[in-house]
N, C-alpha and C positions, 0 to 999 in steps of 0.2 A: 651093447658094448660099443665103445667109441674110441677112436684114436686120433691124435693130431700130430702134425709135423710143423715145427717152427724152427727157423734157423737164424743165425746172426746176420744173414743177408737182409732179412726183413725186420728183425727185432733186436733191440739192444740186449734184452734179457729173454732169450727164447724159452728158458726153463719156466719162468713165471708166466709168460704168455701161454705156454702149453697148459699150465694148471688152470689159467683163466678160461681157456677155450674148453677144456674138459668140464669145468664147473658149469659153463654156459650150456654145454651139450646135455649134461645131466638135468639141469634146470628145465631146459626146453622139452626133453623127453624124446624118445625114439620116434613116436608117431608124428610129432610136429616137425622134427628134423627130416624125416622121410618125405613128408608133404612138401617141405621147402625144397628138398633135393629134386623131387619130381617136377616141381614148378620150374626150377632153373633149367632142367633138361628139356622140358617142353618149350621154353623160350629159345633154347639153342636150336631145337628142331624146327623152329619157324623157317630157318634157312635149310632147306631140304631139296633133294633132287629126287623126283619120282619117275620111275620107269614102269610103264604099263605093259603087261604081257610077257615080261621076262623076269621071273622071280629070282633067278640066279644073279642076273646083273643088278637087280634092285638090292639084294643082300650085299653084294660086293661094294656097291656105291655107299650104302648105309654104313658098312663096316669102315670104309675109308673116312667118311665124314665123322663117324664116332671117334676114330683115332685123332683126327684133327681137332675136334671139339674137346676131347679129353686132355690134350696137351697144350692148348692155347687158352689164354685168359685175357679178357678185356681189362684194360687199365693197368697192366703190369709192366709194360715196356719191355716185355720178353718175347721171344720168338719160339719156334717149334723145332725141336731136334728131330732128325730123321727117324729115330727109333723111339722118340718120346720117353716114356718111363718104362717101356717094355724090354729094354736091353741096355747094358752098359757098354756095348760095342762101340758106340760113338761118344761115350763119356759125357753125354748131355750137351755136346758142342752144337753150334748152329752152323750149318753148311750153306753154301750158295744154292743148293737144291731147293731150299725153303722158298726163296723168291721166285725161282723158276717154276716149281711144281706145286707147292702148297699154298702160296700166297694168292694166285688167281682165283681158285674156288672160294677161299675164305673172304676175299674182297667182295665177291658177288653175294655170298651167303651170310657173312657176319662181319660188318664193318668195324665193330669194336675190337674183335680179335685181330683183324687186319691192321688196325691202327697201332696196336701193341707191337706187332711184328715189324712195322715200319719204324716205330720208335726205337726198337732194339738196334737197328742199323744207324739211325741218325744219332742216337746217343753214343755210338761207338765210332763215329766218323773221325774224331781226333786220332784214335788209335790207327785207323786205316791210313790217315795222312802221314802219321809217324812211320808206319810200315813202308809206305811209298818212298819216303826220304831215305830210309835205311837200304832200300834196294836201288837207289839212284834214279827214282822217278819223281815227277811232280804230281800233285793231286792226291788221290786216294787209291790204296791197294788193299782190298778186303782179303782176309785170310780164307784158306780152304776150310779150315775148322776154326771157328771163332769161339773163344771162351767168354766168360762173363765180362771180362774187361775189354773184349774186342780184339784180343791179340791172337796171333797164330798159335794153334794148339794141336796141330797135326802131330801124331807120334813120330819120333825121329826115324823110325824104320821105314816110313813112307815118304817118298820124295815129292808127293803131290803138293804139299804146302808151298815150298819155295818155287816150284817149277810151273805151276798152273796159273796162267794169267787171264783166262776167260772169266774167272770168277768175278772180277771187278765189272766186266761188261754185263754180266748177268744181274748184278746187284745195283750198280750205279744208276741205270735209267729210273728205277723206282725211287731211289734216294734223291737224285737230282730233281726229279719232278716235284718232290714234296718240300725241298728246302729253298 
C-alpha cells in the first residue's frame, strides 16, 4: 500500500501529480521503494551523535535527530516547525526557536537541510522588512510565528507576536552572515 501527498504549493495540478506518483510507486514495487527509503535514511544518519556508555542519552539524542531529519528537507527552501508534523498546535509555522535551537546541530550534521532553513528566512526577508516599516522601524523585523509568506501568524489571543522583539536578534545574525 502506498500514499502520496501533493499540494498546490508545489504542483499546478496536484491531483494528476498524485496519480503519477502512485503509478510510479506501483511500478517500482514495495521492495525497491523500501530499499530506496532505507538508503536515504542511511545517508541522513551519516550526520549522527554517538554517546558511549549511556544508552538512555543515546536514545534521547537519536530521537531528537530523527525528528529534525523527519521534518527538514534539503533543497526545499523550507524550515522546521517546532512540532513538525506531530502536532497542529503550532499550525506548521516557523518560530525563532528554529534558528536558536534546531539550526546549530543541523548545520553541523546536515548542511543541505541547514541551507534550506537559511533559505526559508532569506526568501522571506522582504516580508520582515515590510513588517519593520509597519511597526515604525528600519531594517527587518521577523515574526514570532512565520507562515509560508513570512508574515506574522501568531494567533490573536497571544500577545507574543507584536510584543516580542528578541526574535529579530535571534534570526538576523544568521541571515546577515549569509546575504
